[in-house]
N, CA and C atoms of all chains as a GROMACS GRO file, in nm:
protein
  654
    1MET      N    1   9.668   6.313  12.257
    1MET     CA    2   9.550   6.368  12.324
    1MET      C    3   9.427   6.282  12.294
    2PRO      N    4   9.350   6.243  12.395
    2PRO     CA    5   9.234   6.158  12.370
    2PRO      C    6   9.126   6.229  12.291
    3PHE      N    7   9.043   6.146  12.222
    3PHE     CA    8   8.941   6.204  12.135
    3PHE      C    9   8.837   6.282  12.214
    4PHE      N   10   8.808   6.234  12.337
    4PHE     CA   11   8.706   6.299  12.418
    4PHE      C   12   8.748   6.441  12.456
    5ALA      N   13   8.876   6.459  12.489
    5ALA     CA   14   8.925   6.592  12.524
    5ALA      C   15   8.918   6.685  12.403
    6GLU      N   16   8.955   6.631  12.285
    6GLU     CA   17   8.946   6.713  12.164
    6GLU      C   18   8.803   6.758  12.137
    7LEU      N   19   8.708   6.664  12.158
    7LEU     CA   20   8.568   6.698  12.134
    7LEU      C   21   8.522   6.808  12.229
    8LEU      N   22   8.560   6.795  12.358
    8LEU     CA   23   8.521   6.898  12.457
    8LEU      C   24   8.580   7.034  12.420
    9ILE      N   25   8.708   7.034  12.381
    9ILE     CA   26   8.773   7.162  12.347
    9ILE      C   27   8.705   7.224  12.226
   10ALA      N   28   8.675   7.142  12.124
   10ALA     CA   29   8.614   7.196  12.003
   10ALA      C   30   8.476   7.252  12.032
   11ILE      N   31   8.397   7.180  12.115
   11ILE     CA   32   8.262   7.230  12.147
   11ILE      C   33   8.271   7.361  12.224
   12ALA      N   34   8.362   7.369  12.322
   12ALA     CA   35   8.375   7.493  12.400
   12ALA      C   36   8.418   7.609  12.310
   13LEU      N   37   8.510   7.582  12.216
   13LEU     CA   38   8.557   7.690  12.129
   13LEU      C   39   8.446   7.740  12.037
   14VAL      N   40   8.369   7.646  11.978
   14VAL     CA   41   8.265   7.688  11.884
   14VAL      C   42   8.156   7.766  11.958
   15VAL      N   43   8.113   7.715  12.075
   15VAL     CA   44   8.007   7.784  12.149
   15VAL      C   45   8.053   7.923  12.193
   16SER      N   46   8.179   7.933  12.239
   16SER     CA   47   8.226   8.064  12.286
   16SER      C   48   8.243   8.161  12.169
   17GLY      N   49   8.284   8.112  12.052
   17GLY     CA   50   8.291   8.200  11.936
   17GLY      C   51   8.155   8.255  11.897
   18ILE      N   52   8.051   8.167  11.902
   18ILE     CA   53   7.916   8.214  11.871
   18ILE      C   54   7.871   8.318  11.972
   19PHE      N   55   7.902   8.294  12.102
   19PHE     CA   56   7.863   8.392  12.204
   19PHE      C   57   7.930   8.527  12.181
   20GLY      N   58   8.061   8.524  12.151
   20GLY     CA   59   8.130   8.650  12.129
   20GLY      C   60   8.076   8.725  12.010
   21PHE      N   61   8.044   8.652  11.902
   21PHE     CA   62   7.990   8.719  11.784
   21PHE      C   63   7.853   8.778  11.813
   22VAL      N   64   7.768   8.703  11.887
   22VAL     CA   65   7.634   8.752  11.918
   22VAL      C   66   7.641   8.877  12.005
   23GLY      N   67   7.736   8.881  12.099
   23GLY     CA   68   7.751   9.000  12.182
   23GLY      C   69   7.781   9.124  12.099
   24SER      N   70   7.873   9.113  12.003
   24SER     CA   71   7.905   9.231  11.923
   24SER      C   72   7.798   9.259  11.818
   25TYR      N   73   7.725   9.156  11.775
   25TYR     CA   74   7.616   9.180  11.681
   25TYR      C   75   7.504   9.258  11.750
   26GLY      N   76   7.479   9.226  11.877
   26GLY     CA   77   7.382   9.304  11.952
   26GLY      C   78   7.424   9.448  11.968
   27LEU      N   79   7.556   9.470  11.972
   27LEU     CA   80   7.607   9.608  11.985
   27LEU      C   81   7.570   9.693  11.864
   28ILE      N   82   7.558   9.634  11.745
   28ILE     CA   83   7.517   9.717  11.632
   28ILE      C   84   7.369   9.702  11.601
   29LYS      N   85   7.302   9.596  11.653
   29LYS     CA   86   7.165   9.569  11.612
   29LYS      C   87   7.064   9.646  11.697
   30LEU      N   88   7.088   9.654  11.828
   30LEU     CA   89   6.988   9.715  11.916
   30LEU      C   90   6.984   9.866  11.894
   31LYS      N   91   6.867   9.929  11.920
   31LYS     CA   92   6.848  10.065  11.873
   31LYS      C   93   6.889  10.171  11.974
   32ASP      N   94   6.884  10.139  12.105
   32ASP     CA   95   6.900  10.242  12.206
   32ASP      C   96   7.029  10.216  12.284
   33SER      N   97   7.091  10.322  12.335
   33SER     CA   98   7.219  10.307  12.404
   33SER      C   99   7.208  10.217  12.526
   34VAL      N  100   7.098  10.233  12.602
   34VAL     CA  101   7.085  10.154  12.724
   34VAL      C  102   7.052  10.010  12.690
   35GLN      N  103   6.982   9.987  12.577
   35GLN     CA  104   6.962   9.849  12.532
   35GLN      C  105   7.094   9.787  12.488
   36ARG      N  106   7.176   9.867  12.421
   36ARG     CA  107   7.304   9.816  12.372
   36ARG      C  108   7.395   9.775  12.485
   37LEU      N  109   7.374   9.834  12.604
   37LEU     CA  110   7.458   9.798  12.718
   37LEU      C  111   7.442   9.651  12.754
   38HIS      N  112   7.327   9.591  12.720
   38HIS     CA  113   7.302   9.454  12.764
   38HIS      C  114   7.382   9.351  12.688
   39ALA      N  115   7.397   9.370  12.556
   39ALA     CA  116   7.453   9.262  12.474
   39ALA      C  117   7.600   9.231  12.507
   40PRO      N  118   7.693   9.327  12.500
   40PRO     CA  119   7.833   9.288  12.517
   40PRO      C  120   7.870   9.255  12.660
   41THR      N  121   7.805   9.322  12.757
   41THR     CA  122   7.849   9.300  12.895
   41THR      C  123   7.818   9.159  12.942
   42LYS      N  124   7.719   9.093  12.881
   42LYS     CA  125   7.689   8.957  12.924
   42LYS      C  126   7.743   8.852  12.827
   43ALA      N  127   7.705   8.866  12.698
   43ALA     CA  128   7.737   8.761  12.603
   43ALA      C  129   7.888   8.751  12.579
   44THR      N  130   7.955   8.865  12.568
   44THR     CA  131   8.098   8.861  12.538
   44THR      C  132   8.177   8.807  12.657
   45THR      N  133   8.133   8.842  12.778
   45THR     CA  134   8.202   8.789  12.895
   45THR      C  135   8.188   8.637  12.902
   46LEU      N  136   8.066   8.588  12.869
   46LEU     CA  137   8.047   8.442  12.864
   46LEU      C  138   8.135   8.379  12.757
   47GLY      N  139   8.149   8.446  12.642
   47GLY     CA  140   8.231   8.392  12.535
   47GLY      C  141   8.377   8.377  12.577
   48VAL      N  142   8.430   8.480  12.646
   48VAL     CA  143   8.568   8.471  12.692
   48VAL      C  144   8.581   8.360  12.797
   49GLY      N  145   8.477   8.344  12.881
   49GLY     CA  146   8.480   8.233  12.976
   49GLY      C  147   8.489   8.098  12.906
   50GLY      N  148   8.417   8.083  12.793
   50GLY     CA  149   8.425   7.958  12.718
   50GLY      C  150   8.563   7.934  12.660
   51VAL      N  151   8.626   8.040  12.608
   51VAL     CA  152   8.762   8.026  12.554
   51VAL      C  153   8.859   7.984  12.664
   52LEU      N  154   8.843   8.042  12.783
   52LEU     CA  155   8.935   8.009  12.892
   52LEU      C  156   8.913   7.866  12.941
   53ILE      N  157   8.786   7.820  12.941
   53ILE     CA  158   8.760   7.679  12.978
   53ILE      C  159   8.826   7.586  12.877
   54ALA      N  160   8.812   7.618  12.747
   54ALA     CA  161   8.877   7.535  12.644
   54ALA      C  162   9.028   7.533  12.664
   55SER      N  163   9.086   7.647  12.698
   55SER     CA  164   9.231   7.653  12.720
   55SER      C  165   9.273   7.569  12.840
   56MET      N  166   9.192   7.572  12.948
   56MET     CA  167   9.224   7.490  13.064
   56MET      C  168   9.222   7.343  13.030
   57ILE      N  169   9.118   7.297  12.955
   57ILE     CA  170   9.110   7.155  12.918
   57ILE      C  171   9.228   7.119  12.829
   58TYR      N  172   9.264   7.210  12.735
   58TYR     CA  173   9.373   7.179  12.641
   58TYR      C  174   9.505   7.159  12.713
   59PHE      N  175   9.539   7.252  12.803
   59PHE     CA  176   9.670   7.241  12.869
   59PHE      C  177   9.670   7.130  12.972
   60TYR      N  178   9.551   7.095  13.028
   60TYR     CA  179   9.548   6.981  13.119
   60TYR      C  180   9.568   6.851  13.041
   61ALA      N  181   9.507   6.843  12.922
   61ALA     CA  182   9.524   6.721  12.842
   61ALA      C  183   9.664   6.712  12.785
   62LYS      N  184   9.730   6.826  12.764
   62LYS     CA  185   9.861   6.827  12.700
   62LYS      C  186   9.972   6.798  12.800
   63THR      N  187   9.966   6.864  12.918
   63THR     CA  188  10.078   6.852  13.012
   63THR      C  189  10.044   6.769  13.135
   64GLY      N  190   9.914   6.757  13.171
   64GLY     CA  191   9.879   6.685  13.292
   64GLY      C  192   9.872   6.773  13.415
   65TYR      N  193   9.909   6.902  13.401
   65TYR     CA  194   9.896   6.995  13.513
   65TYR      C  195   9.771   7.081  13.493
   66ILE      N  196   9.706   7.115  13.604
   66ILE     CA  197   9.595   7.210  13.596
   66ILE      C  198   9.654   7.351  13.610
   67SER      N  199   9.633   7.436  13.508
   67SER     CA  200   9.690   7.571  13.513
   67SER      C  201   9.589   7.666  13.575
   68VAL      N  202   9.639   7.765  13.649
   68VAL     CA  203   9.553   7.855  13.726
   68VAL      C  204   9.545   7.993  13.660
   69HIS      N  205   9.629   8.018  13.558
   69HIS     CA  206   9.625   8.148  13.491
   69HIS      C  207   9.485   8.181  13.440
   70GLU      N  208   9.423   8.080  13.377
   70GLU     CA  209   9.292   8.104  13.316
   70GLU      C  210   9.189   8.139  13.420
   71LEU      N  211   9.197   8.071  13.536
   71LEU     CA  212   9.104   8.105  13.643
   71LEU      C  213   9.123   8.248  13.688
   72LEU      N  214   9.250   8.294  13.696
   72LEU     CA  215   9.276   8.433  13.733
   72LEU      C  216   9.208   8.528  13.635
   73ILE      N  217   9.229   8.504  13.503
   73ILE     CA  218   9.173   8.595  13.404
   73ILE      C  219   9.021   8.594  13.411
   74SER      N  220   8.961   8.475  13.421
   74SER     CA  221   8.814   8.470  13.419
   74SER      C  222   8.755   8.532  13.544
   75VAL      N  223   8.818   8.510  13.661
   75VAL     CA  224   8.767   8.574  13.782
   75VAL      C  225   8.778   8.725  13.772
   76PHE      N  226   8.891   8.774  13.718
   76PHE     CA  227   8.906   8.919  13.702
   76PHE      C  228   8.798   8.976  13.610
   77LEU      N  229   8.774   8.907  13.497
   77LEU     CA  230   8.674   8.958  13.403
   77LEU      C  231   8.535   8.953  13.464
   78PHE      N  232   8.501   8.844  13.533
   78PHE     CA  233   8.366   8.832  13.588
   78PHE      C  234   8.346   8.931  13.701
   79LEU      N  235   8.455   8.974  13.768
   79LEU     CA  236   8.439   9.075  13.873
   79LEU      C  237   8.428   9.214  13.814
   80THR      N  238   8.499   9.243  13.705
   80THR     CA  239   8.504   9.381  13.657
   80THR      C  240   8.395   9.414  13.555
   81ALA      N  241   8.333   9.314  13.491
   81ALA     CA  242   8.231   9.345  13.390
   81ALA      C  243   8.110   9.418  13.449
   82PRO      N  244   8.056   9.381  13.567
   82PRO     CA  245   7.944   9.458  13.622
   82PRO      C  246   7.983   9.601  13.659
   83ILE      N  247   8.106   9.620  13.711
   83ILE     CA  248   8.150   9.755  13.747
   83ILE      C  249   8.156   9.842  13.623
   84THR      N  250   8.210   9.786  13.514
   84THR     CA  251   8.218   9.859  13.389
   84THR      C  252   8.080   9.897  13.338
   85ALA      N  253   7.986   9.801  13.343
   85ALA     CA  254   7.851   9.829  13.294
   85ALA      C  255   7.785   9.939  13.376
   86ASN      N  256   7.805   9.934  13.509
   86ASN     CA  257   7.748  10.036  13.596
   86ASN      C  258   7.804  10.174  13.563
   87PHE      N  259   7.935  10.180  13.539
   87PHE     CA  260   7.996  10.309  13.508
   87PHE      C  261   7.947  10.363  13.375
   88ILE      N  262   7.930  10.275  13.276
   88ILE     CA  263   7.885  10.324  13.145
   88ILE      C  264   7.741  10.373  13.155
   89ALA      N  265   7.657  10.303  13.233
   89ALA     CA  266   7.520  10.349  13.251
   89ALA      C  267   7.518  10.486  13.320
   90LYS      N  268   7.607  10.506  13.419
   90LYS     CA  269   7.614  10.635  13.487
   90LYS      C  270   7.658  10.744  13.390
   91ALA      N  271   7.753  10.715  13.302
   91ALA     CA  272   7.798  10.815  13.206
   91ALA      C  273   7.684  10.853  13.111
   92TYR      N  274   7.606  10.752  13.068
   92TYR     CA  275   7.492  10.782  12.981
   92TYR      C  276   7.391  10.869  13.053
   93MET      N  277   7.361  10.837  13.181
   93MET     CA  278   7.265  10.917  13.257
   93MET      C  279   7.313  11.060  13.274
   94ALA      N  280   7.442  11.077  13.301
   94ALA     CA  281   7.492  11.211  13.326
   94ALA      C  282   7.482  11.297  13.201
   95ARG      N  283   7.490  11.237  13.083
   95ARG     CA  284   7.487  11.318  12.962
   95ARG      C  285   7.348  11.335  12.904
   96ASN      N  286   7.257  11.239  12.926
   96ASN     CA  287   7.132  11.239  12.852
   96ASN      C  288   7.006  11.248  12.936
   97ILE      N  289   7.014  11.229  13.066
   97ILE     CA  290   6.893  11.227  13.149
   97ILE      C  291   6.905  11.337  13.253
   98GLY      N  292   6.806  11.424  13.259
   98GLY     CA  293   6.808  11.530  13.357
   98GLY      C  294   6.763  11.481  13.494
   99GLU      N  295   6.794  11.558  13.597
   99GLU     CA  296   6.758  11.514  13.732
   99GLU      C  297   6.607  11.520  13.753
  100LYS      N  298   6.537  11.603  13.673
  100LYS     CA  299   6.392  11.613  13.689
  100LYS      C  300   6.320  11.488  13.642
  101ASP      N  301   6.383  11.410  13.550
  101ASP     CA  302   6.316  11.293  13.496
  101ASP      C  303   6.323  11.172  13.588
  102LEU      N  304   6.397  11.184  13.697
  102LEU     CA  305   6.418  11.068  13.783
  102LEU      C  306   6.332  11.078  13.907
  103PRO      N  307   6.294  10.966  13.968
  103PRO     CA  308   6.223  10.972  14.095
  103PRO      C  309   6.314  11.020  14.207
  104GLN      N  310   6.251  11.060  14.318
  104GLN     CA  311   6.327  11.106  14.434
  104GLN      C  312   6.407  10.989  14.491
  105SER      N  313   6.535  11.012  14.519
  105SER     CA  314   6.615  10.903  14.575
  105SER      C  315   6.580  10.885  14.722
  106SER      N  316   6.596  10.762  14.770
  106SER     CA  317   6.553  10.734  14.906
  106SER      C  318   6.656  10.776  15.009
  107GLY      N  319   6.780  10.803  14.965
  107GLY     CA  320   6.883  10.839  15.062
  107GLY      C  321   6.872  10.986  15.103
  108ALA      N  322   6.956  11.025  15.196
  108ALA     CA  323   6.953  11.162  15.246
  108ALA      C  324   7.029  11.258  15.155
  109TYR      N  325   7.111  11.207  15.064
  109TYR     CA  326   7.202  11.294  14.990
  109TYR      C  327   7.167  11.306  14.843
  110GLY      N  328   7.061  11.241  14.794
  110GLY     CA  329   7.025  11.253  14.654
  110GLY      C  330   7.105  11.156  14.566
  111TRP      N  331   7.097  11.181  14.434
  111TRP     CA  332   7.163  11.093  14.338
  111TRP      C  333   7.312  11.123  14.334
  112SER      N  334   7.392  11.018  14.326
  112SER     CA  335   7.536  11.039  14.330
  112SER      C  336   7.588  11.100  14.200
  113ILE      N  337   7.509  11.089  14.091
  113ILE     CA  338   7.557  11.143  13.964
  113ILE      C  339   7.546  11.294  13.963
  114TYR      N  340   7.435  11.348  14.022
  114TYR     CA  341   7.409  11.490  14.010
  114TYR      C  342   7.451  11.570  14.132
  115ASP      N  343   7.460  11.504  14.246
  115ASP     CA  344   7.493  11.575  14.369
  115ASP      C  345   7.634  11.538  14.413
  116ASP      N  346   7.701  11.634  14.479
  116ASP     CA  347   7.835  11.607  14.530
  116ASP      C  348   7.827  11.513  14.650
  117ALA      N  349   7.942  11.457  14.683
  117ALA     CA  350   7.947  11.370  14.799
  117ALA      C  351   7.925  11.454  14.925
  118PRO      N  352   7.865  11.395  15.030
  118PRO     CA  353   7.846  11.472  15.153
  118PRO      C  354   7.978  11.511  15.216
  119GLU      N  355   7.981  11.632  15.270
  119GLU     CA  356   8.103  11.680  15.336
  119GLU      C  357   8.119  11.610  15.470
  120SER      N  358   8.241  11.571  15.500
  120SER     CA  359   8.265  11.513  15.632
  120SER      C  360   8.397  11.568  15.682
  121THR      N  361   8.399  11.602  15.809
  121THR     CA  362   8.522  11.654  15.867
  121THR      C  363   8.609  11.539  15.912
  122PRO      N  364   8.742  11.553  15.903
  122PRO     CA  365   8.828  11.444  15.947
  122PRO      C  366   8.814  11.422  16.096
  123GLY      N  367   8.821  11.299  16.139
  123GLY     CA  368   8.809  11.269  16.280
  123GLY      C  369   8.674  11.211  16.315
  124GLU      N  370   8.570  11.250  16.242
  124GLU     CA  371   8.439  11.189  16.267
  124GLU      C  372   8.427  11.062  16.186
  125GLY      N  373   8.332  10.979  16.224
  125GLY     CA  374   8.301  10.864  16.142
  125GLY      C  375   8.202  10.904  16.035
  126ARG      N  376   8.077  10.869  16.054
  126ARG     CA  377   7.974  10.913  15.960
  126ARG      C  378   7.923  11.049  16.001
  127PRO      N  379   7.891  11.135  15.904
  127PRO     CA  380   7.828  11.262  15.940
  127PRO      C  381   7.689  11.238  15.996
  128ALA      N  382   7.649  11.326  16.091
  128ALA     CA  383   7.519  11.309  16.155
  128ALA      C  384   7.409  11.337  16.054
  129GLU      N  385   7.306  11.256  16.057
  129GLU     CA  386   7.197  11.271  15.961
  129GLU      C  387   7.085  11.355  16.024
  130MET      N  388   9.067   6.854  11.436
  130MET     CA  389   8.939   6.908  11.480
  130MET      C  390   8.958   7.035  11.562
  131ILE      N  391   9.059   7.034  11.650
  131ILE     CA  392   9.085   7.155  11.729
  131ILE      C  393   9.127   7.269  11.638
  132GLU      N  394   9.200   7.237  11.531
  132GLU     CA  395   9.244   7.344  11.441
  132GLU      C  396   9.124   7.414  11.378
  133TYR      N  397   9.026   7.335  11.331
  133TYR     CA  398   8.909   7.398  11.268
  133TYR      C  399   8.828   7.477  11.369
  134ALA      N  400   8.814   7.424  11.492
  134ALA     CA  401   8.740   7.498  11.595
  134ALA      C  402   8.811   7.628  11.628
  135LEU      N  403   8.946   7.622  11.634
  135LEU     CA  404   9.022   7.745  11.660
  135LEU      C  405   9.002   7.847  11.549
  136LEU      N  406   9.004   7.799  11.423
  136LEU     CA  407   8.982   7.891  11.311
  136LEU      C  408   8.844   7.954  11.320
  137PHE      N  409   8.743   7.872  11.352
  137PHE     CA  410   8.606   7.925  11.360
  137PHE      C  411   8.595   8.030  11.469
  138ALA      N  412   8.650   8.001  11.588
  138ALA     CA  413   8.640   8.095  11.699
  138ALA      C  414   8.716   8.224  11.668
  139ALA      N  415   8.835   8.211  11.604
  139ALA     CA  416   8.911   8.331  11.571
  139ALA      C  417   8.838   8.415  11.468
  140ALA      N  418   8.770   8.349  11.371
  140ALA     CA  419   8.693   8.424  11.272
  140ALA      C  420   8.577   8.497  11.340
  141CYS      N  421   8.511   8.429  11.436
  141CYS     CA  422   8.400   8.493  11.510
  141CYS      C  423   8.448   8.616  11.583
  142TYR      N  424   8.562   8.604  11.654
  142TYR     CA  425   8.608   8.718  11.732
  142TYR      C  426   8.663   8.828  11.641
  143GLY      N  427   8.719   8.794  11.525
  143GLY     CA  428   8.763   8.898  11.432
  143GLY      C  429   8.645   8.976  11.376
  144ALA      N  430   8.536   8.904  11.340
  144ALA     CA  431   8.416   8.973  11.293
  144ALA      C  432   8.357   9.058  11.403
  145ALA      N  433   8.362   9.010  11.528
  145ALA     CA  434   8.311   9.088  11.641
  145ALA      C  435   8.392   9.217  11.658
  146LEU      N  436   8.525   9.208  11.637
  146LEU     CA  437   8.608   9.329  11.645
  146LEU      C  438   8.568   9.430  11.539
  147LEU      N  439   8.537   9.381  11.418
  147LEU     CA  440   8.494   9.475  11.313
  147LEU      C  441   8.362   9.542  11.349
  148LEU      N  442   8.268   9.466  11.408
  148LEU     CA  443   8.140   9.527  11.448
  148LEU      C  444   8.161   9.632  11.557
  149ASP      N  445   8.253   9.603  11.652
  149ASP     CA  446   8.282   9.702  11.756
  149ASP      C  447   8.341   9.828  11.695
  150LEU      N  448   8.427   9.810  11.595
  150LEU     CA  449   8.488   9.926  11.529
  150LEU      C  450   8.381  10.011  11.460
  151TRP      N  451   8.281   9.944  11.402
  151TRP     CA  452   8.170  10.016  11.339
  151TRP      C  453   8.094  10.098  11.442
  152ARG      N  454   8.070  10.040  11.560
  152ARG     CA  455   7.997  10.113  11.664
  152ARG      C  456   8.080  10.231  11.714
  153ILE      N  457   8.212  10.216  11.725
  153ILE     CA  458   8.296  10.328  11.765
  153ILE      C  459   8.288  10.439  11.661
  154ALA      N  460   8.281  10.401  11.531
  154ALA     CA  461   8.280  10.504  11.427
  154ALA      C  462   8.148  10.581  11.427
  155VAL      N  463   8.032  10.512  11.443
  155VAL     CA  464   7.906  10.583  11.426
  155VAL      C  465   7.853  10.642  11.555
  156GLY      N  466   7.901  10.599  11.670
  156GLY     CA  467   7.857  10.663  11.794
  156GLY      C  468   7.721  10.613  11.840
  157PRO      N  469   7.618  10.697  11.855
  157PRO     CA  470   7.620  10.843  11.850
  157PRO      C  471   7.661  10.908  11.981
  158ASP      N  472   7.656  10.833  12.092
  158ASP     CA  473   7.684  10.892  12.223
  158ASP      C  474   7.820  10.844  12.270
  159SER      N  475   7.878  10.915  12.367
  159SER     CA  476   8.009  10.872  12.416
  159SER      C  477   7.999  10.743  12.496
  160ALA      N  478   7.881  10.716  12.555
  160ALA     CA  479   7.864  10.590  12.628
  160ALA      C  480   7.875  10.472  12.533
  161ASP      N  481   7.821  10.486  12.410
  161ASP     CA  482   7.834  10.380  12.310
  161ASP      C  483   7.979  10.355  12.275
  162ARG      N  484   8.056  10.463  12.264
  162ARG     CA  485   8.196  10.445  12.224
  162ARG      C  486   8.275  10.379  12.335
  163ILE      N  487   8.246  10.418  12.461
  163ILE     CA  488   8.316  10.354  12.572
  163ILE      C  489   8.283  10.205  12.576
  164LEU      N  490   8.156  10.173  12.556
  164LEU     CA  491   8.112  10.033  12.560
  164LEU      C  492   8.178   9.952  12.448
  165ALA      N  493   8.184  10.010  12.327
  165ALA     CA  494   8.245   9.937  12.215
  165ALA      C  495   8.394   9.917  12.239
  166LEU      N  496   8.461  10.015  12.299
  166LEU     CA  497   8.604  10.002  12.327
  166LEU      C  498   8.628   9.892  12.431
  167ASP      N  499   8.542   9.886  12.533
  167ASP     CA  500   8.554   9.781  12.634
  167ASP      C  501   8.531   9.643  12.574
  168THR      N  502   8.432   9.634  12.483
  168THR     CA  503   8.408   9.507  12.415
  168THR      C  504   8.527   9.467  12.328
  169MET      N  505   8.590   9.565  12.265
  169MET     CA  506   8.710   9.536  12.185
  169MET      C  507   8.820   9.478  12.272
  170VAL      N  508   8.836   9.534  12.392
  170VAL     CA  509   8.939   9.483  12.483
  170VAL      C  510   8.911   9.337  12.518
  171ILE      N  511   8.784   9.304  12.546
  171ILE     CA  512   8.751   9.166  12.583
  171ILE      C  513   8.773   9.072  12.464
  172ASN      N  514   8.740   9.119  12.342
  172ASN     CA  515   8.762   9.035  12.224
  172ASN      C  516   8.911   9.011  12.201
  173VAL      N  517   8.993   9.113  12.227
  173VAL     CA  518   9.138   9.096  12.208
  173VAL      C  519   9.193   8.996  12.311
  174ILE      N  520   9.138   8.997  12.433
  174ILE     CA  521   9.179   8.897  12.532
  174ILE      C  522   9.148   8.756  12.481
  175ALA      N  523   9.026   8.738  12.424
  175ALA     CA  524   8.989   8.607  12.371
  175ALA      C  525   9.081   8.566  12.257
  176LEU      N  526   9.117   8.661  12.170
  176LEU     CA  527   9.206   8.628  12.058
  176LEU      C  528   9.344   8.588  12.107
  177LEU      N  529   9.393   8.658  12.212
  177LEU     CA  530   9.525   8.622  12.267
  177LEU      C  531   9.523   8.481  12.322
  178VAL      N  532   9.417   8.444  12.394
  178VAL     CA  533   9.410   8.309  12.451
  178VAL      C  534   9.401   8.205  12.339
  179LEU      N  535   9.324   8.237  12.234
  179LEU     CA  536   9.315   8.144  12.120
  179LEU      C  537   9.451   8.125  12.053
  180TYR      N  538   9.526   8.234  12.040
  180TYR     CA  539   9.659   8.224  11.979
  180TYR      C  540   9.752   8.140  12.066
  181GLY      N  541   9.736   8.153  12.200
  181GLY     CA  542   9.816   8.070  12.289
  181GLY      C  543   9.784   7.923  12.274
  182ILE      N  544   9.656   7.889  12.256
  182ILE     CA  545   9.621   7.748  12.234
  182ILE      C  546   9.680   7.701  12.101
  183TRP      N  547   9.673   7.787  11.999
  183TRP     CA  548   9.719   7.747  11.866
  183TRP      C  549   9.870   7.722  11.867
  184ARG      N  550   9.948   7.806  11.938
  184ARG     CA  551  10.092   7.786  11.945
  184ARG      C  552  10.130   7.680  12.047
  185GLY      N  553  10.037   7.645  12.138
  185GLY     CA  554  10.069   7.544  12.238
  185GLY      C  555  10.154   7.596  12.352
  186THR      N  556  10.164   7.728  12.372
  186THR     CA  557  10.241   7.781  12.484
  186THR      C  558  10.148   7.852  12.580
  187ALA      N  559  10.191   7.858  12.707
  187ALA     CA  560  10.112   7.926  12.810
  187ALA      C  561  10.162   8.067  12.834
  188ILE      N  562  10.243   8.121  12.742
  188ILE     CA  563  10.307   8.250  12.768
  188ILE      C  564  10.213   8.367  12.739
  189TYR      N  565  10.101   8.339  12.669
  189TYR     CA  566  10.014   8.449  12.631
  189TYR      C  567   9.913   8.484  12.740
  190PHE      N  568   9.909   8.405  12.850
  190PHE     CA  569   9.814   8.438  12.956
  190PHE      C  570   9.855   8.563  13.031
  191GLU      N  571   9.986   8.582  13.047
  191GLU     CA  572  10.032   8.705  13.112
  191GLU      C  573   9.992   8.825  13.028
  192ALA      N  574  10.008   8.813  12.896
  192ALA     CA  575   9.967   8.923  12.808
  192ALA      C  576   9.818   8.949  12.820
  193ALA      N  577   9.738   8.840  12.824
  193ALA     CA  578   9.593   8.857  12.834
  193ALA      C  579   9.555   8.922  12.967
  194MET      N  580   9.625   8.882  13.075
  194MET     CA  581   9.597   8.941  13.206
  194MET      C  582   9.629   9.091  13.206
  195LEU      N  583   9.745   9.127  13.146
  195LEU     CA  584   9.781   9.269  13.138
  195LEU      C  585   9.678   9.348  13.058
  196VAL      N  586   9.634   9.292  12.944
  196VAL     CA  587   9.536   9.362  12.861
  196VAL      C  588   9.406   9.377  12.938
  197ALA      N  589   9.366   9.274  13.015
  197ALA     CA  590   9.242   9.284  13.093
  197ALA      C  591   9.250   9.396  13.194
  198MET      N  592   9.362   9.404  13.269
  198MET     CA  593   9.374   9.506  13.373
  198MET      C  594   9.380   9.646  13.312
  199VAL      N  595   9.461   9.663  13.207
  199VAL     CA  596   9.473   9.796  13.144
  199VAL      C  597   9.340   9.840  13.084
  200GLY      N  598   9.268   9.744  13.022
  200GLY     CA  599   9.140   9.779  12.963
  200GLY      C  600   9.039   9.822  13.066
  201PHE      N  601   9.036   9.751  13.181
  201PHE     CA  602   8.942   9.789  13.287
  201PHE      C  603   8.973   9.928  13.340
  202VAL      N  604   9.100   9.956  13.365
  202VAL     CA  605   9.137  10.088  13.418
  202VAL      C  606   9.106  10.197  13.317
  203ALA      N  607   9.130  10.169  13.188
  203ALA     CA  608   9.102  10.270  13.085
  203ALA      C  609   8.953  10.300  13.077
  204THR      N  610   8.869  10.195  13.083
  204THR     CA  611   8.724  10.217  13.076
  204THR      C  612   8.675  10.299  13.194
  205VAL      N  613   8.724  10.265  13.315
  205VAL     CA  614   8.680  10.338  13.434
  205VAL      C  615   8.727  10.484  13.429
  206ALA      N  616   8.849  10.507  13.379
  206ALA     CA  617   8.899  10.644  13.371
  206ALA      C  618   8.818  10.726  13.272
  207TYR      N  619   8.784  10.667  13.158
  207TYR     CA  620   8.704  10.737  13.057
  207TYR      C  621   8.566  10.772  13.113
  208CYS      N  622   8.503  10.676  13.184
  208CYS     CA  623   8.372  10.702  13.242
  208CYS      C  624   8.379  10.811  13.349
  209ARG      N  625   8.484  10.811  13.431
  209ARG     CA  626   8.500  10.915  13.531
  209ARG      C  627   8.512  11.052  13.465
  210PHE      N  628   8.585  11.055  13.352
  210PHE     CA  629   8.603  11.182  13.282
  210PHE      C  630   8.470  11.234  13.230
  211VAL      N  631   8.388  11.143  13.173
  211VAL     CA  632   8.258  11.187  13.123
  211VAL      C  633   8.167  11.230  13.238
  212LEU      N  634   8.175  11.158  13.351
  212LEU     CA  635   8.087  11.188  13.463
  212LEU      C  636   8.122  11.320  13.531
  213ARG      N  637   8.248  11.338  13.568
  213ARG     CA  638   8.285  11.447  13.656
  213ARG      C  639   8.372  11.553  13.590
  214GLY      N  640   8.423  11.529  13.469
  214GLY     CA  641   8.516  11.622  13.410
  214GLY      C  642   8.655  11.615  13.470
  215ASP      N  643   8.677  11.515  13.554
  215ASP     CA  644   8.804  11.501  13.624
  215ASP      C  645   8.817  11.354  13.663
  216ILE      N  646   8.938  11.301  13.652
  216ILE     CA  647   8.951  11.157  13.676
  216ILE      C  648   8.981  11.128  13.822
  217ILE      N  649   9.078  11.199  13.878
  217ILE     CA  650   9.110  11.182  14.019
  217ILE      C  651   9.086  11.315  14.088
  218GLU      N  652   8.984  11.320  14.175
  218GLU     CA  653   8.950  11.449  14.237
  218GLU      C  654   9.026  11.464  14.368
   0.00000   0.00000   0.00000
């Protein structure tokens, strides 16, 4: 394996390890639940991306083939991390924030956390507003 | 050089797992516990990939992919339960 590839892999591994540690350190350091939501959802996802980049470089330098597994994992993680963060924020709101503390929603049906979904009869498209 | 970098990264992610475990233990809200569990899943994915590099095999990517999918579904199911009291309505 050439020295340049080793250097790239080592740099990617060290940087991603620091990112992963900082993400979990923010999880215990920040004081509020909604503040804590910021640290792991961004920093840890970046850290895993760094590990997967290092793995891609390593197996390309070792075998000469570009492997696609890592791209699959990183695309899956980068797609699902925002959904997860949104759901956790919704769970926090449902347990700790009353509907009176929020501004009026601009839609016709109110907030999705506190109000049920609009009723629609089968056969119609959208219910009439 | 790669060996030392692998050791450093694995130590970082192991310490991160311990911090997540601390957050799961102290809470105080269920949203914190869900978040710490999701972070633990992501750290375990990183550790699996690191172990695959260390052994030099590509067989651990399937395991990492499975852990990623199961972890995402588990987090969403837990959040649905907290939100609605029911997972599939």
